[in-house]
N, C-alpha and C positions, 0 to 999 in steps of 0.2 A: 644442462641445467635441469634440476628436478622440477616436477610439476605437482600441482595440487588439484585433486579431483574434488569438486564441491558436491557434497551429497544432495544439497537442495539448491540447484543453480537457478539463475533467472531464466524463465522458460522462453522468453523472447530470444535471448541470446542462444539458448540451447537448441532452438528450432531452426537456426540458420544452418544451411548446408556447410560442410567442412570447408569447402573452397571459399565461401563467403565469410565464414567465421575466423579463419586463421589470420587474414590480414588485419582484422579488427582486434584480435586478442592482444596484440602488442601495444595497442592504444589504451586498453582498459586498465584501470587501477583498482585492485581489491582494497576496499576501504571500510573501516568500522563506521557504524551508524548508531551512536549511543542514544538512549532515550532522551527525548526533548530537544535534540539537535535541530536547529532551524536551517534547512537546506536553502531556502530563499524566502524573502519577504515581499509584500505587495509593492509593485512598481520597480522592483530591483532588476537590473540587467542579469539575466541568467548566464552563468559562466560554465556550468557543468550540467550534464544529464546524469541521472542516477538509475541504475538497474538493480533494484533490491533483490537480494537472494534469501536471506533469513530475516531481514528487517521488514517492517511495514511503515509506510509513510502516509500521513493524513494531509489531504489538501483541504484547507478550510479558510473561511472568511472571518475577519474580525471587524466588528462594527465600531463606530466612534465611541459607543458606550462601554466598550470592552467585551461585550457579549460576542460569542463566536459559535460557528456551526460547521461541521464537516460537509463538504460537497462530494467527496469521493475518497476512497482509500486505494493505495497502490502497494502491491506486494510483489511476490516473485513472478506474477503473471504480466508485469508491465514495466513502464519507465516513467520516471519523474522528470518533467521538463519538456513537454511536447511543444511548448512555444518556440523552442529552439529550431525545430525543423518545420513548424507551421508558419514561421515568418514573423511572429509577434515579438519574440525576445524578452518580453516582460509579461506579467500577469497580475491582476488585482488580488489574487489569493496568495496564501503562504503555504509552505510545505514543511511539516514538522514530523520528526520520527516518533511514532506512537508505540512501536514495539522495537526494542533494541535488537541489533543483529549486524549483518554486514551486507555489502552490495558492491557493485562495480561502478566506478566513476569514469566518465568520458568527457573530455573538454568539449564545450559547445561547438566550437568551430570545426572540430573533427567530426562530430556527429552530423553537422550540416553537410560537410564534404561527402561523407559516406551516404547520406540520405539522397543527395543530388546525383549520385552515381546510378540510382535506380536499382532494380533487382530485388532480391528477396527481403533485404532489410527495409527498404522503402515500403514494400507491400505490407510487411508485418507491422511497421510503425503506424501506417495509415489505418489498418484494420483495428489495431489496438486503440487508436484515437477514437474511432467510432464507438468501440465498446466502452471507453471511458466516458464519452458524452452520454451514452445510455445510462450509465451508473449515476452521473450527475443529475440528469433529468428525473430519473426514478427516485433519487434521494429527495429532490425538491418536492415531488408529489407526495412521497411517503411522509415527510415531515409536516406537510400541510393537512393531510387527510387521515392519518392513522394514529392509533394510540401510542403512548410512550412504550408500553409493553411490546407492541408489534414492532416498533422501531428498534427497540433493544434486541429483539430476537433476530431481526434482519441484520443488524450490525454485528452481532455475535457470530452469525452464520458466515457472513462474508469474511470476517476476521479469521475464523477457524479454517476456512478454505485455504488460507495463506500460511497456515502453521502446520507443523508435523504432529502436534499433540493436541489434546482437548482441553489444555489449561492455558489461560491467559493471565499474564502479569499486568493487571489493569486496575486503576483506582476508580472509585465511584465518581470522584470529581472529574476525572479525565473523560469517563464515559459520558457524563452530563454535558461536558464541553463539546464533545464530538457530535452529540445529538442536538445540541442547542436547546436543552431543556433544563429545568431546575433539578438540582441534586436530589431533592425530596421525591421528585417523580421517578428518578432512577431507583431510589431506595425502595419505593413501593412496588415498582415493576419487578425488580430483582427478588424482592421478598415473596411475591406471588409465584415466581418461577422456582424459587427454592422450595417453597411449601409444596409445590406440585412434584418435586423430585426431579426437575429438569436440569437445574444447576445447583452448585453449592459455591459459596463465596466466603473468603476469610482474608482479612488484612492484605488487600491488594491483589488477591488471586481469585479468579473465577474459573471453575471447572465445570464443563458441560458433561452431565451424567447421562442425558437422554437426547441424542441428536435428533431422532425422529420426532420426539415431543417438542423440541425447539422449532422444528420446521412446521409442525402443526399450529403452533402459537404465532408464527410469523405471518405477516401479510403477504400478498402476492408479489410484492416488490422484489423480494429475494429471488424468487423463481424467474422473474423477468430478466433481472440482471445476469443471473447465472446462465440462462438459456442463450442470451445474446452473446455473452462472452464465449460460450462453447461453440456457437454458430460461427462467429467471426474468427476464432482462434483455435479451431479444432486441431490443427497441426502443432500448435503451441502446447496443448494439453498433453500431447504425446511427443515430447522433444526427441529428435533423432541425433543429437550431438550433445556432449557434456563440455561446458567451458573448462579450460585448463589454464591456470595462471601460475605464476611463480609461487613457490612455497614460502617466500619471504613474508613474515608476519605483517599484518596491517599496522600502519603507524598509529601511535597512541592518540595523536591529535593532528589537526591541520590548521594552518594559518587562516584566520577569518571565520573558523567554525564557532558557532555559538551553541553552548550546550546547557541543559539544566536537568538535574536528575532528582529533584525534590520528589519524594514519595509521600502519599497519604494513605491511610487505611481505607479499604473499600467499605 
């Protein structure tokens, strides 16, 4: 059978020693993750874990009023569905694809079985969970104490870290939803950054022109999250194995998947 080398693999999977990865490879399913797809909803029993490769997933809470805010993002550095191996099986948050791409899907019962075996996978998942908790806590503090411009810079930097390029396909409305702020606040903050020559934006696209300038305008929250992620997952940042899966193309859709691809101008 021919195999597919993924240029941008999920780093948790890629960090596994070959002897631990090979038994897992046959259980993983390469799957498309379209923009707006809901991977799970609040209170729903989780059936699958997702290891994003080129996609980015937003974990966020939706209030009774309809307002929402992101608590964390998950890209190729992590896994969506930690409740499966932490023992909760459900969560009050939802998980929605914010940047389209693909990832690897693993049935929840299989992930729990592999986790309970112990070894490198268990250690990686536990350390990633600690890093995710740090991101959630820092996001909460940032949203409470820092300006919309600082929050936007933090969010852009964390998103860029998960992408191979400096351009994001992202609407102003979606950014406002992620940050839990008014769209007008994002408009003003983005306008300041564009005027300073740090970013440019046009019809749903944001391009970072000056990464150093973006870091200068961000609050300390980005550095805190980045430092903790690097500390806990130093071996993940330099993976020693590349996941290899069948070259059979991902299915166009999956039963039960809910998607929405409505786009708005930035």
